[in-house]
C-alpha positions, 0 to 999 in steps of 0.5 A: 750272645756273651756269657755275661749278657746271658747271665745278666738277662737271666738275673733280670728275668727274676727281678721284681717288676718295680726294680725292673722299671727303676730308672738309673740316676742320670747324675750318677751316670755322668759321675761314673763317666767323669770320675778319675779324670785328672784335673776335673772340677766336680760340681755335680753333687749337692754338697759343699766343699767344707768339712763338718764343724769340729764340735760336731765331729768331736762330740761323735768321736767322744761318744765312740770313746765312751762306748756308744757302740750298741743298738739304739731305739728305733725312733732315735735316742731321747736326746736326739728327738728332744733336740730336734723338737727344741730346734724347731721351737727355737727356729720356726716357733712350732710346738712339737714334742719328741714323740713327733720326731723320728731319727732317720738315716738321711733325708733319702731314707726318710722319704723311703719310709714315708713312701712305704707308709703311705703308698698303696700300688695304684695311688698317685703322688703329685710332685712339683718339678724340676725335682731331685730324681730320687723323690719321684723314683722313690714313690714309684718303687712303692707303686705310686704314679707320680703326677708332675706339675712343672715350675715356670721361669717368668719375670726373672723368677721361678714360679708355680701355678698354684691352681694347676698344682691343686687341679692335679689332685685327683681321686687317686692322690695319696699325697702332694710332695713339695721340695722347697727350697727346690733342688735344682732351681732354688725356687722357694714357695711363698708363705701364702701359696704354701698356706693355701696348699696346706688348707687344700690338702687338709680339706681333701684328706691328702697328705702334704709331704715337704722336703725341707732339707734346704729350708735354712739355706735361703737368701735374705731370710733366716729360713724358708716358709715351712708348712708345719709353721703355717698348719699348726696342729694339722694331722696331714703334714709330714716334714723331711729334713737332714743335716747334709746341707745346712751343717755340711754333713752329707757323709753322716747320713743323718736326718729326721721326720716330723709328723703326727705322733700316731704316724711316727709310731708306724714309721718306728716299726718300719725302721725296725724292718729297714735299718733297725736303728741309727748309730748313737754316736752320729745322733750325738753329733746331730744334737750338737749341730742342732744346739750349737750350730747357728753360728756355722749356718750364718757363716755358711749362708754368707759364703753361699750368698757370695758364691751365688752372686759370683756365679750369677754375674758370670753366667749372665755374660755367657753366650746362649745361657739363660739363668734365674738366680735361686731364692734358696739352696745352692744351685745354678740351674741354667738353660743353654740355647740349642742344647737338645740333650743335656746328658750328652752335653754334660758328658761333653763338658767333662770330656772337653773342659774338665767340669762335672755338672748334672744334666737337667734331664735328670730332674724331669722332662721340664729340666731338659735343656738345662745344666745344674751347677752346685756353687757351694765351693770356694771362689777360686774353684768356681772361677776356674770352673766358670772360665772352663764353662765359658770357653766350652760354650763359646 
């Protein structure tokens, strides 16, 4: 046995059980396999090719120039929290106060805080899948057992069996976690189904956590239905959101949680023991995004709608491909007849065709046989990637 293997084994023996059980990201595995290959078209991550709008960047730059270099409040600056509350009032018609808002270092960190706040080892969290792998893995790290309820592709759309989801709520269930619009499928929960779930979780005393990061990126609507809209005044609803997608700010790592004020107070304390606080200058950029970013969101949605149509038309003509166009988000999640190992297929696609896609297995067992393509790209990039993909499949 080599010295390195022996050292790795010795370290593993001293790790916590939760880290020892942690599953590496299969998306990252493909990325590491493909990074640095000449001519690669990388469509594996959930981010667009467009930069952050200039007014947002300039406001953050100005905040730095003005000396915003110091610690800020755990829960976020007053201006940031008020801007989030006002944004939700303007867009969704909700009536939240700044006390209901927590600034977070990304949507991902928001989910980690929620898991720490809610989960006791042995609890169950019901999750709709296929789903971004970070959601169930984050819950597992705090000792929860994910109970997965799969979507079905029927009659040209992704659909949820709501009765099956509700039946999955048991005596150990601490929370139901729903990502809508969904990554990777684009499935968007209908308002009547979401309202029924809000009521059922309230009746059973179970938290309903919604990952609303893609809520503005819908086709034909201003925004997706939001649990917070449908359950006004309810004390069991938690919403996670982020600037990454609708404002093209993935690298800023900036997001928020909306929740009952008493829970926000606890999450504020957890923030102290996680990251202490967010930088003030990034929050200043976020305020501009919320206050002045509607024009950009409309323009982005127009680009994404055109990209979705382009990808859908091309995929429909490819051999062995089955594809349900998404209602929201910016992914094409398509199955390939005869593909038994999506991870190996993603590696092979990188190796032979120079296209980087995410393997469906990364999104849960029901994702095997699928690949995910992020279409938040310029048309010429998509056309070239689709030409390569079609050649690979043929």
